[in-house]
C-alpha positions, 0 to 999 in steps of 0.5 A, a space after each residue: 500500499 505504501 508503494 501504490 499510494 504515491 504512484 496513484 497520486 503521481 498518475 492523478 497529478 498528470 490530469 491537473 491543469 499546468 502538470 503537462 504544460 510544455 514548449 510547443 510550436 504553433 498548431 503542435 498538439 500537446 500531450 495529455 492524459 484524462 482519467 475516467 472510470 467507475 466504482 461498482 458494487 455487486 450483491 449477488 445470491 446463487 441458488 446453487 454452486 456454480 462454475 465461476 471466477 473471482 469468488 463467484 463474481 464471473 459466473 459461467 454455469 451451475 455446477 454438475 450434480 455431485 452426490 455423496 454416499 447417501 445420494 444427496 447433491 453436494 452442490 445443491 447449496 445456495 451461497 452469496 457474495 459481496 464485491 467491488 472488484 470490478 471498479 475501473 480506472 481508465 487513462 486516455 492519452 493524447 499527443 502530437 501526430 506521428 507518421 501523418 496520423 493522430 495518436 492516442 493511447 489507453 491504459 486501463 486497469 481494475 481490481 478483478 486480477 487474474 486469479 482468486 489468489 490476487 483478487 483486489 490487486 490492481 491489474 492490467 485490463 487494456 493497454 493499447 496505442 492507436 495510429 488514425 489516418 483519415 480512413 485506416 487505424 492501426 492499433 497495437 496492444 492489448 484489447 478486446 478479442 474481435 469475437 467480442 464485438 464492441 459495437 454489438 454485445 449483451 448489456 447485462 448487469 453481470 460482468 459475464 456479459 452473456 458468457 459462454 454464450 458470448 465470447 469473452 477474452 482481451 488479448 495482445 494484438 496487432 489490428 488494422 481497420 479500414 473504413 470505406 463508406 458504410 463498411 468497416 473491415 478489420 484484420 487482426 493477429 492476436 497472441 494470449 495472456 490472461 485468456 489462454 488456450 488449454 491442453 495437456 499438462 506436461 506432468 500428466 497427459 490426462 489432465 488439462 493444463 491452461 497456458 499461452 504456450 500452446 498458441 505461442 509454440 504454433 507457427 502463427 498467431 490467432 488470425 481474425 478478419 471481419 466486415 461491419 456495415 452500419 448507418 445512422 439517421 440522427 434526426 430520426 434517432 435510429 441506427 442499424 449495424 450488421 456484420 460477419 466475421 471469422 477466425 483461424 487458430 492453431 495450437 500445439 498440444 505437446 512438444 514431446 511424448 514420453 514412451 517408457 523410459 524414452 522421451 521423443 520430439 513430436 510434431 503435434 497440432 490442432 486447428 480450428 475456425 470460428 464464424 460469427 454474424 451479428 446485428 444491432 438495430 436502435 430505435 428511438 424506444 428500443 435496442 434489439 441485438 443478436 449474435 450467432 457463432 460457430 466455433 472450434 476449440 475456443 475455450 480460450 474465449 471461455 466457451 464450452 469448448 476444446 479439443 480431443 485426442 483423435 488417434 496415436 499415429 506413431 507407435 514408437 514416439 507416441 505422436 498423437 493427431 487431434 480433432 476440435 470440439 465444435 459448438 454453435 451459440 446464439 444470443 439476442 437481447 432487447 432493451 429500452 432506451 429511456 434516459 432514467 430507466 432501462 428494462 431489458 431481457 438477454 437469452 441464449 442457447 448453446 449446443 455442443 456438437 462434439 468432435 469434428 472428426 471421430 475419435 479412435 476411442 471415446 476414452 481418448 483424452 479430451 482437453 477444454 472447458 465444460 466438455 461434459 456439457 451437452 447444452 446450455 440456455 440462459 435467460 436474464 431480465 434486468 432493470 437499470 435506473 440512471 440519475 446523472 453519474 449513479 446507476 442502480 441495477 437489478 438482474 435475475 440470471 437463470 442458467 440451465 446446463 445439461 451435463 452428459 456422460 456415456 460419450 460416443 466417438 465424437 465425445 457427444 454427451 449422452 444420458 444428460 442431466 439438467 441442473 439450474 441456478 438462479 442469480 439474483 444480482 443488485 449493483 450500484 455504479 457510480 461513473 467519474 
């Protein structure tokens, strides 16, 4: 705390008048930074145990049934929590032009941390630089994964913004955006940091590990292409946007294989594609959003996904081939646009399509997130009241996950058992 306080005082002082006064030639833009953010407090209650992050704050889905020796479900226990870790500080930086482009930067952090072990500590959220020419923008740094479309995402009170039905990840990246009339074209190359792929644990190939190594060891970054179309009628207060895109990612599950007393170098990889389509319609009274997604091996964006061992292709070295798990999701949302009151509802579904190619044995290792869930759906109505910089919001989030067993050669879960969780969430938010 003694080290953090002086640092925060220095950062805040950068926004005081005269602090950044510099000698400059006429017409030259002066460096500056402005701060914004919010303080948010969340109070939530769950009807059963959940699969979630940060002490239950980031909800994914209800935990599967876990019976004790007498047949009682251990996970059928409600719980609650109060947290303020989503509170956020953003610094927006402006400065002189460079390379004929307007320059800007953003650095943003919150107290959400990367794991329960360091929750409440300040962590990097976004940090990127932009160069803007007349129709082209170059962005480098950590920002939203392009599958999280910032112009069309769920406006839920919950921080999960509809995850796992909505892609959720922030990635170090290089992104180029080109605007041509009503169209915008996006191309990006991504690495991984806080949101990473899953694969074999080096110490035990049957267990799942989480690491950026799987992508870093591949021959190219996570590649994305998108096209957006938008138009706006300011006189009537209406707007429309629609778009589609695709992504291609290859990861390397293992660099070596141990067979008996010998270790061999192996050449293993698994590739997957993702496709999305989305639309947003803004009318004077309401806003409507929809999105559909097909994904292969996208556990890194917190989807129910992963990959499986297809077969052993070399009996001496133990080298394997793999096949990605597929899923399809769809979600929609509608909310009112009143100045003070917003009433809305979000809903979505997910279907696990199993592996892209058949496995040689249903008992082959499978790596990923929620791979034993056959399907999932969620409905979450909300109401938000705004008064100047203050907001109070309430949301009911009902999520049902169908857990399966008795897998076939495509690892499609059978004999499903559905479990449900109801979350009641109350939030207070103060923007500054």
